[in-house]
C-alpha positions as CSV (number, residue, x, y, z in Angstrom):
1,M,-20.9,79.9,61.4
2,S,-24.7,79.8,61.2
3,W,-26.7,80.8,58.1
4,I,-27.7,84.1,59.9
5,G,-24.0,84.9,60.5
6,R,-23.1,84.2,56.9
7,I,-25.9,86.4,55.6
8,T,-25.0,89.1,58.1
9,G,-21.4,89.1,56.9
10,I,-22.6,89.5,53.3
11,G,-24.8,92.4,54.5
12,I,-21.8,94.2,56.0
13,L,-19.8,93.8,52.8
14,L,-22.8,95.4,50.9
15,V,-23.0,98.5,53.1
16,G,-23.6,101.5,50.9
17,L,-24.6,99.5,47.8
18,S,-28.2,100.5,47.8
19,V,-28.7,99.5,44.3
20,G,-27.7,96.0,45.1
21,Y,-30.1,95.8,47.9
22,V,-32.9,97.1,45.8
23,Y,-32.1,94.3,43.3
24,L,-32.1,91.7,46.1
25,F,-35.0,92.8,48.2
26,G,-37.0,95.2,46.1
27,G,-40.0,94.5,43.9
28,D,-43.0,93.0,45.7
29,S,-41.0,91.9,48.8
30,G,-41.4,95.3,50.6
31,P,-39.8,98.7,50.2
32,V,-36.2,99.4,50.9
33,V,-35.7,103.0,52.2
34,S,-32.8,105.1,53.3
35,G,-33.0,106.5,56.8
36,L,-30.9,109.0,58.7
37,D,-27.1,108.5,58.7
38,D,-27.6,106.8,55.3
39,A,-28.6,103.6,56.9
40,L,-30.2,101.1,54.7
41,T,-33.6,100.2,56.1
42,Y,-36.6,98.1,55.4
43,S,-40.2,98.8,56.2
44,V,-41.8,95.7,57.7
45,T,-45.0,94.8,55.9
46,R,-47.2,91.8,55.2
47,L,-46.6,90.2,51.9
48,D,-47.0,86.8,50.3
49,F,-44.1,84.6,51.0
50,E,-42.7,82.0,48.7
51,A,-39.7,79.7,49.5
52,F,-37.9,78.1,46.6
53,V,-34.6,76.4,45.6
54,T,-32.8,77.6,42.6
55,E,-30.6,75.2,40.6
56,T,-29.4,75.0,37.0
57,G,-29.8,71.9,34.8
58,D,-30.0,70.6,31.3
59,V,-33.1,70.1,29.2
60,A,-33.7,66.6,28.1
61,S,-36.5,64.3,26.9
62,A,-38.2,62.3,29.5
63,S,-38.7,59.6,26.8
64,N,-35.4,59.0,25.1
65,R,-35.2,56.2,22.5
66,E,-31.6,55.1,22.3
67,V,-30.2,53.7,19.1
68,R,-27.2,51.4,19.7
69,C,-24.7,49.7,17.5
70,E,-25.7,46.1,17.2
71,V,-23.0,45.1,14.8
72,E,-20.4,42.7,16.4
73,A,-16.8,43.9,16.1
74,R,-15.5,40.3,15.6
75,G,-12.1,40.8,17.0
76,A,-11.8,44.4,15.8
77,P,-11.9,47.5,18.1
78,G,-15.3,48.4,16.7
79,T,-17.3,49.1,13.5
80,T,-16.8,52.2,11.4
81,I,-19.6,54.7,10.6
82,I,-19.6,55.3,6.8
83,K,-22.8,57.5,6.7
84,I,-25.0,59.2,9.3
85,V,-27.9,61.7,9.1
86,E,-27.2,65.2,10.2
87,E,-27.8,65.9,13.9
88,G,-31.1,67.7,14.6
89,T,-32.9,65.9,11.7
90,S,-36.5,64.9,12.5
91,V,-37.1,61.4,11.5
92,Q,-40.1,59.1,11.3
93,T,-40.3,55.4,12.1
94,G,-38.3,53.4,9.5
95,D,-36.3,56.4,8.2
96,F,-32.5,55.9,7.6
97,I,-30.3,57.0,10.5
98,V,-26.8,55.5,10.2
99,M,-24.8,53.1,8.0
100,F,-21.9,51.0,9.3
101,D,-19.1,49.5,7.2
102,S,-20.2,46.0,6.1
103,S,-17.3,45.0,3.7
104,A,-15.7,42.6,6.2
105,L,-19.0,41.0,6.9
106,E,-19.7,40.5,3.2
107,N,-16.4,38.7,2.8
108,D,-17.3,36.5,5.7
109,E,-20.6,35.8,4.1
110,T,-19.0,34.6,0.8
111,A,-16.6,32.3,2.7
112,Q,-19.4,31.0,4.9
113,R,-21.6,30.2,1.9
114,I,-18.8,27.9,0.6
115,V,-18.6,26.2,4.0
116,V,-22.3,25.6,4.0
117,A,-22.3,24.1,0.5
118,N,-19.5,21.7,1.5
119,N,-21.3,20.7,4.7
120,R,-24.5,20.1,2.7
121,A,-22.6,17.8,0.3
122,N,-21.2,15.9,3.3
123,L,-24.7,15.5,4.7
124,I,-26.0,14.2,1.4
125,Q,-23.2,11.6,1.3
126,A,-23.9,10.6,4.9
127,E,-27.6,10.2,4.1
128,S,-26.8,8.0,1.1
129,Q,-24.4,5.8,3.1
130,L,-27.0,5.3,5.8
131,A,-29.6,4.4,3.3
132,N,-27.3,1.8,1.7
133,A,-26.5,0.3,5.1
134,E,-30.2,0.0,5.9
135,R,-30.9,-1.6,2.5
136,T,-28.0,-4.1,3.0
137,L,-29.6,-5.3,6.2
138,V,-33.0,-5.6,4.6
139,E,-31.5,-7.4,1.6
140,F,-29.8,-9.9,3.9
141,E,-32.7,-10.6,6.1
142,K,-35.3,-10.9,3.3
143,G,-33.2,-12.2,0.4
144,L,-29.5,-13.1,0.8
145,Y,-30.0,-15.2,4.0
146,Q,-32.8,-17.3,2.6
147,Q,-30.9,-17.6,-0.7
148,E,-27.8,-18.9,1.1
149,V,-29.9,-21.3,3.2
150,T,-31.5,-22.7,0.1
151,L,-28.1,-23.3,-1.5
152,I,-26.7,-25.1,1.5
153,E,-29.9,-27.1,1.7
154,S,-29.3,-28.1,-1.9
155,E,-25.9,-29.3,-1.0
156,V,-27.4,-31.4,1.8
157,F,-29.9,-32.8,-0.7
158,V,-27.2,-33.7,-3.2
159,A,-25.1,-35.3,-0.4
160,Q,-28.1,-37.3,0.8
161,E,-28.7,-38.5,-2.8
162,S,-25.0,-39.4,-3.1
163,V,-25.2,-41.4,0.1
164,E,-28.2,-43.4,-1.2
165,R,-26.5,-44.1,-4.6
166,S,-23.3,-45.1,-3.1
167,L,-25.1,-47.4,-0.7
168,A,-27.0,-49.1,-3.5
169,K,-23.9,-49.6,-5.5
170,L,-22.1,-51.0,-2.4
171,L,-24.9,-53.5,-1.8
172,H,-24.8,-54.5,-5.5
173,S,-21.0,-54.9,-5.3
174,Q,-21.3,-57.1,-2.2
175,R,-23.8,-59.5,-3.9
176,L,-21.5,-59.8,-6.9
177,A,-18.5,-60.3,-4.7
178,A,-20.3,-63.1,-2.9
179,K,-20.8,-64.9,-6.2
180,G,-17.3,-64.2,-7.4
181,F,-18.2,-61.8,-10.2
182,T,-16.3,-58.8,-8.9
183,S,-13.0,-58.1,-7.4
184,I,-12.1,-57.2,-3.8
185,E,-10.6,-53.9,-5.0
186,Q,-13.9,-52.9,-6.7
187,L,-15.8,-53.8,-3.5
188,R,-13.4,-51.7,-1.4
189,G,-13.8,-48.8,-3.8
190,D,-17.5,-48.8,-3.5
191,Q,-17.2,-49.0,0.3
192,F,-14.9,-45.9,0.2
193,Q,-17.4,-44.0,-2.0
194,H,-20.2,-44.7,0.4
195,A,-18.2,-43.6,3.4
196,K,-17.2,-40.4,1.5
197,A,-20.9,-39.7,0.6
198,K,-21.9,-40.0,4.3
199,R,-19.1,-37.6,5.3
200,D,-20.2,-35.1,2.7
201,L,-23.7,-35.3,4.0
202,T,-22.5,-34.7,7.6
203,A,-20.5,-31.7,6.4
204,A,-23.4,-30.2,4.5
205,N,-25.7,-30.6,7.5
206,L,-23.1,-28.9,9.7
207,K,-22.6,-26.1,7.2
208,L,-26.4,-25.5,7.2
209,N,-26.6,-25.5,11.1
210,V,-23.6,-23.1,11.4
211,Y,-25.1,-20.7,8.9
212,R,-28.5,-20.7,10.6
213,E,-27.2,-20.4,14.2
214,F,-24.0,-18.3,13.9
215,T,-23.3,-16.8,10.5
216,R,-26.7,-15.1,10.4
217,E,-26.3,-13.5,13.8
218,R,-22.8,-12.3,13.0
219,L,-23.8,-10.7,9.7
220,T,-26.9,-9.1,11.2
221,G,-24.7,-7.5,13.9
222,E,-22.3,-6.2,11.4
223,Y,-25.0,-4.7,9.3
224,N,-26.7,-3.1,12.4
225,A,-23.3,-1.7,13.5
226,S,-22.8,-0.2,10.1
227,I,-26.2,1.4,10.3
228,K,-25.4,2.9,13.7
229,Q,-22.1,4.2,12.4
230,K,-23.7,5.8,9.4
231,T,-26.4,7.3,11.6
232,A,-23.8,9.0,13.8
233,Q,-22.0,10.3,10.7
234,L,-25.3,11.6,9.4
235,E,-26.1,13.4,12.8
236,A,-22.6,14.9,12.8
237,A,-23.0,16.1,9.2
238,Q,-26.4,17.5,10.1
239,S,-25.1,19.3,13.2
240,T,-22.1,20.7,11.2
241,L,-24.5,22.0,8.5
242,D,-26.8,23.5,11.1
243,L,-23.9,25.3,12.8
244,S,-22.6,26.6,9.5
245,T,-26.0,27.7,8.3
246,S,-26.7,29.4,11.7
247,R,-23.3,31.2,11.3
248,L,-24.3,32.3,7.8
249,A,-27.6,33.6,9.0
250,D,-25.9,35.5,11.8
251,I,-23.5,37.1,9.4
252,Q,-26.4,38.1,7.1
253,E,-28.3,39.5,10.1
254,Q,-25.2,41.5,11.0
255,I,-25.1,42.9,7.5
256,I,-28.7,43.9,7.8
257,K,-27.9,45.6,11.1
258,C,-25.3,47.7,9.4
259,K,-28.1,49.8,8.1
260,V,-29.9,51.3,11.1
261,L,-33.5,52.6,10.7
262,A,-35.4,54.8,13.2
263,P,-37.3,52.7,15.7
264,S,-39.6,55.6,16.4
265,E,-40.2,59.2,15.4
266,G,-38.0,61.9,17.0
267,Q,-35.2,64.2,16.5
268,V,-31.7,62.9,16.0
269,V,-29.2,63.7,18.7
270,Y,-25.7,62.4,18.6
271,A,-24.6,60.5,21.7
272,N,-21.4,62.5,22.1
273,D,-19.5,62.3,25.5
274,E,-16.7,64.8,25.9
275,R,-15.6,63.2,29.2
276,K,-15.0,59.8,27.5
277,G,-13.7,61.4,24.2
278,I,-16.7,60.0,22.2
279,V,-17.5,62.0,19.1
280,I,-20.2,60.6,16.7
281,E,-19.3,61.3,13.1
282,E,-18.6,59.6,9.8
283,G,-15.4,57.6,10.2
284,A,-15.8,57.1,13.9
285,I,-15.3,53.6,15.3
286,I,-18.2,52.4,17.4
287,R,-17.9,49.5,19.8
288,D,-20.5,46.8,20.4
289,N,-23.7,48.0,22.1
290,Q,-22.5,51.7,22.2
291,V,-25.2,54.3,21.9
292,V,-24.9,56.1,18.6
293,V,-27.9,58.5,18.6
294,R,-30.9,59.3,20.7
295,L,-34.3,60.0,19.5
296,P,-35.9,62.3,22.2
297,D,-39.6,62.9,22.3
298,I,-39.8,66.7,22.1
299,K,-43.4,66.5,23.4
300,N,-42.3,65.0,26.7
301,M,-39.4,67.2,28.0
302,E,-37.9,67.7,31.4
303,V,-35.0,69.4,33.1
304,A,-32.4,67.4,35.1
305,V,-31.1,69.3,38.0
306,R,-28.8,68.5,41.0
307,I,-30.3,69.4,44.4
308,N,-27.8,70.1,47.2
309,E,-28.2,67.9,50.3
310,S,-29.1,71.0,52.3
311,H,-32.3,71.3,50.4
312,V,-33.2,67.8,49.3
313,N,-35.5,67.2,52.3
314,R,-37.6,70.2,51.1
315,I,-38.1,68.9,47.6
316,Q,-40.6,66.3,46.7
317,A,-42.6,65.1,43.7
318,G,-45.5,67.3,42.6
319,Q,-44.0,70.6,43.6
320,Y,-44.4,73.6,41.3
321,A,-41.3,74.8,39.4
322,R,-40.5,77.8,37.2
323,I,-38.0,77.3,34.4
324,E,-36.0,80.0,32.8
325,L,-34.0,79.0,29.7
326,D,-30.6,80.6,29.1
327,A,-31.5,80.8,25.4
328,D,-34.9,82.6,26.1
329,P,-35.0,84.0,29.7
330,D,-37.9,86.4,28.8
331,H,-40.3,83.5,28.4
332,P,-40.2,81.3,31.5
333,L,-41.9,77.9,31.5
334,E,-43.9,76.1,34.1
335,G,-42.9,72.7,35.5
336,K,-43.5,70.1,38.1
337,V,-41.1,67.9,40.1
338,R,-41.5,64.4,38.8
339,Q,-38.8,62.5,40.7
340,V,-36.2,63.0,43.4
341,A,-33.4,60.4,43.5
342,A,-33.3,58.4,46.7
343,Y,-29.5,58.3,46.7
344,P,-26.9,61.0,45.8
345,F,-24.6,61.1,42.8
346,P,-21.1,59.6,43.4
347,L,-18.7,62.2,44.9
348,R,-16.7,63.9,42.1
349,W,-13.9,64.6,44.5
350,H,-13.1,64.3,48.2
351,G,-15.2,66.8,50.2
352,A,-17.5,67.6,47.4
353,P,-21.1,68.3,48.4
354,L,-23.7,65.6,48.0
355,E,-26.2,66.2,45.2
356,Y,-29.4,64.4,44.3
357,D,-30.6,64.0,40.8
358,T,-34.1,65.6,40.4
359,K,-36.3,65.5,37.3
360,V,-38.6,68.5,36.6
361,T,-41.2,67.9,33.9
362,V,-41.9,70.8,31.6
363,I,-45.6,71.6,31.4
364,N,-46.8,72.3,27.8
365,P,-43.3,72.5,26.3
366,P,-43.1,74.8,23.2
367,S,-42.0,73.4,19.9
368,T,-38.8,75.4,20.1
369,L,-37.6,73.5,23.2
370,R,-34.7,71.3,22.4
371,P,-32.6,68.8,24.4
372,G,-29.3,70.2,25.7
373,L,-30.5,73.7,26.5
374,R,-29.3,75.1,29.8
375,A,-32.0,76.3,32.2
376,K,-32.4,77.8,35.7
377,V,-35.1,76.1,37.7
378,K,-36.9,77.5,40.8
379,I,-38.6,74.8,42.8
380,Y,-41.2,76.3,45.2
381,F,-41.5,74.2,48.3
382,E,-43.5,76.5,50.6
383,S,-45.9,79.5,50.3
384,Q,-47.7,81.7,52.8
385,T,-50.2,84.5,52.3
386,G,-49.9,87.9,54.1
387,V,-47.0,87.2,56.5
388,L,-44.5,89.5,58.1
389,Q,-41.1,89.1,56.6
390,V,-37.8,91.0,56.5
391,P,-34.5,90.6,54.6
392,L,-32.1,88.1,56.0
393,A,-29.5,90.8,56.3
394,S,-31.6,92.5,59.0
395,I,-31.4,89.5,61.3
396,M,-28.7,89.2,64.0
397,E,-28.1,85.7,65.5
398,H,-26.6,85.4,69.0
399,E,-26.7,82.7,71.6
400,E,-29.4,80.8,69.7
401,S,-31.5,83.9,69.7
402,H,-32.3,86.3,66.8
403,Y,-32.6,90.1,67.0
404,C,-33.5,93.1,64.8
405,L,-32.7,96.8,65.1
406,V,-35.9,98.7,64.9
407,R,-35.7,102.5,64.3
408,T,-37.4,104.7,66.9
409,D,-37.7,108.4,67.4
410,T,-34.6,108.4,69.7
411,G,-32.5,105.9,67.8
412,W,-32.4,102.1,67.5
413,D,-34.2,99.6,69.6
414,T,-32.9,96.0,69.8
415,R,-35.8,93.6,69.5
416,R,-35.7,89.9,70.0
417,V,-37.7,88.1,67.3
418,T,-38.9,84.6,66.6
419,I,-38.2,83.6,63.0
420,G,-39.9,81.1,60.7
421,T,-38.8,79.7,57.4
422,N,-36.7,81.6,54.8
423,N,-36.2,81.6,51.1
424,N,-32.5,82.6,51.0
425,T,-33.4,86.3,50.7
426,H,-36.2,86.9,53.2
427,V,-37.3,85.3,56.5
428,V,-40.7,85.1,58.0
429,I,-41.1,86.9,61.4
430,E,-43.5,85.1,63.8
431,N,-43.3,87.7,66.6
432,G,-41.1,90.4,68.0
433,I,-41.8,93.3,65.5
434,S,-45.0,94.7,64.0
435,E,-46.1,95.8,60.6
436,G,-44.8,99.3,59.8
437,D,-41.7,98.9,61.9
438,V,-38.5,100.0,60.1
439,V,-35.5,97.7,60.5
440,T,-31.9,98.3,59.4
441,L,-30.2,96.0,56.9
442,T,-26.8,96.8,58.4
443,P,-27.5,96.3,62.1
444,F,-23.8,95.9,63.2
445,R,-23.1,99.4,62.1
446,F,-25.1,100.5,65.1
447,I,-24.6,97.8,67.7
448,Q,-21.8,95.8,69.1
449,R,-22.0,92.0,69.6
450,S,-21.2,92.7,73.3
451,E,-24.5,94.6,73.6
452,L,-26.2,91.5,72.3
453,D,-24.6,89.7,75.2
454,D,-26.3,92.2,77.6
455,Q,-29.6,91.6,75.9
456,S,-29.2,87.9,76.3
457,N,-28.3,88.3,80.0
458,E,-31.3,90.5,80.6
459,L,-33.5,87.9,78.9
460,Q,-32.1,85.1,81.0
461,A,-32.6,87.3,84.2
462,V,-36.2,87.9,83.2
463,Q,-36.7,84.2,82.6
464,T,-35.0,83.3,86.0
465,S,-37.3,85.9,87.8
466,V,-40.4,84.4,86.2
467,S,-39.3,80.9,87.2
468,A,-38.6,82.0,90.8
469,K,-42.0,83.6,91.0
470,K,-43.6,80.3,89.9
471,V,-41.6,78.5,92.6
472,D,-42.6,80.9,95.3
473,A,-46.2,80.6,94.2
474,V,-46.0,76.9,94.5
475,S,-44.3,77.1,97.9
476,N,-47.0,79.3,99.3
477,I,-49.8,76.8,98.6
478,P,-51.2,75.6,102.0
479,V,-50.4,72.0,102.8
480,P,-53.2,69.9,104.3
481,E,-52.5,68.5,107.7
482,N,-53.1,65.0,106.7
483,A,-50.8,65.3,103.6
484,P,-48.0,62.7,103.5
485,G,-44.8,64.0,105.1
486,S,-46.5,66.9,107.0
């Protein structure tokens, strides 16, 4: 059924309810009068026409500062609110808003301080061990090595001297033995002592060479390996201390975040959500990153409305709007469409109508305007000055044509009309009736739909006759002799 048919059906149900029609079509939209037979009629006149869409919505701040819970639950369901300011309180930047339970965090802080102290002690010990390893290497390279070389060189020197003494003694014993002044045993003993002294000298030289070429390199490698080991232990101790210190700082930061201060001025509004069962109050458990309160800017207010898909193409940013608060309907406010969503809301159920989120800015909002108030918003999308218009109930739609019943001296005359835009109560008439004509608001009381069929047939016959005359006129045009096909 078309929109004209639906409106006509409503008009039939409202037959006889003259007071209702006065309410719907009275005022500055033209007079509603009662004709003969108690027919509800309307006197066609030229009036200013305004087309608008009316929707309801909620008042909200266009600049909402959200305050979230930044305290980590740490394995728990959430953090408990132990104190919160009363909803509606006006706060300035830095004012107290909410306090979360910090007892568990304070216990964690105490335990973590002990961990940090132990890790710092381990770091100090690792630093000392590394320093000792480095000093040991320096001590060896600049002291102990040269000291040991000197001692071995002394052994070589003593062995060399022993070789020379034993050689001198052996030579003396050989001279005495040649003269028969010493025994063969004494000579052999001196020979043995000389041979032993030479062996001791060889051993001392070998010891010196081994120490210089092998022992020094081995000890240096061991000392360097110890330094690397102590360095790694120091790095591990430092990393452990850094992690534990960072953990302590994080706990302390969490404790600080348990006391929430206002990030900006505004009016405290609890972030309750009945659909999700969220109620903000003392004792409530709040999860990580959950919005606790909002601080709306009451100087920058707007109304959020849902526009049905049948009207969304008519609404655009910048259009004028009239706002009536349910709490104060006698003092309407002015507004302007700020934004129309490009995509509709998700369907709430199968077959639900598509709706588009639309923001209407309140111009010069009063100080009494508060978020959460319900409002009725009229968004004006078209206006014309001094145009003919009639109530929608007076229009009959049939076979893609529209008709009105115009009262004459002898009864009712069916007029085919061309309609323009409408505003859900009135429709603009472009032609077909004139100013001063009286039309009925209940046309189907005086005419049957079959009579509209006759009107439609007559109209088609007239159109066919006009078309035939045009064809005859074309066929009677003289054709030149030299025309193609003549």
